[in-house]
C-alpha positions in Angstrom: 194.3 81.8 -113.4 197.0 82.3 -110.7 194.3 83.2 -108.1 192.3 80.0 -108.9 195.5 77.8 -108.7 196.5 79.5 -105.5 193.1 78.8 -104.0 193.3 75.1 -105.1 196.8 74.9 -103.4 195.4 76.3 -100.2 192.3 74.0 -100.3 194.3 70.9 -101.2 192.0 70.4 -104.2 192.8 68.0 -107.0 192.7 69.7 -110.4 192.0 68.4 -113.9 194.2 70.2 -116.4 194.2 70.3 -120.1 197.9 71.0 -120.8 199.7 71.7 -124.1 203.3 70.8 -124.6 205.7 72.9 -126.7 204.3 71.4 -129.9 200.7 72.2 -128.7 199.9 68.5 -128.2 197.3 68.5 -125.4 196.9 66.0 -122.6 194.3 65.8 -119.8 195.7 65.0 -116.4 194.7 65.2 -112.7 197.2 67.0 -110.5 197.7 67.8 -106.9 198.9 71.4 -106.9 201.7 72.3 -104.4 203.1 75.7 -105.3 203.4 78.5 -107.8 206.8 79.8 -108.9 207.9 82.6 -111.2 211.1 81.6 -113.2 212.1 84.9 -114.8 209.6 84.9 -117.7 206.9 82.3 -116.9 204.8 81.2 -114.0 204.9 77.5 -113.2 202.7 75.2 -111.1 204.6 72.6 -109.1 202.3 69.5 -108.7 202.0 65.8 -108.3 200.9 64.4 -111.6 198.6 61.4 -111.3 199.2 60.5 -115.0 203.0 60.4 -114.8 203.0 59.3 -111.1 205.7 61.9 -110.4 206.2 65.5 -109.5 206.0 67.8 -112.5 206.1 71.5 -113.3 203.4 73.0 -115.5 203.8 76.4 -117.3 200.7 78.5 -116.7 200.7 79.8 -120.3 200.3 76.2 -121.5 197.3 75.3 -119.3 194.3 75.4 -121.6 191.7 74.4 -119.1 191.6 73.9 -115.3 188.8 72.6 -113.1 188.5 71.1 -109.7 187.6 67.4 -109.6 185.9 67.5 -106.2 188.6 65.4 -104.7 191.0 66.7 -102.1 194.4 65.6 -100.8 196.6 66.2 -97.8 200.2 67.3 -98.1 
């Protein structure tokens, strides 16, 4: 998963994520991936979330599905 996310960051590719919160409620959202970080125990994806219209961090262990939308963005 990290390799695919890193490639999307480098390619400026918009991603469609299926993401689960801590209660396992899932949402689908398009994100503009910016960076990957390791915070001691978990990897996170820093991204612009089009659903929330804000920057968000997504834990990689909670990403249930990830695909490119075909759209791109410029940082």
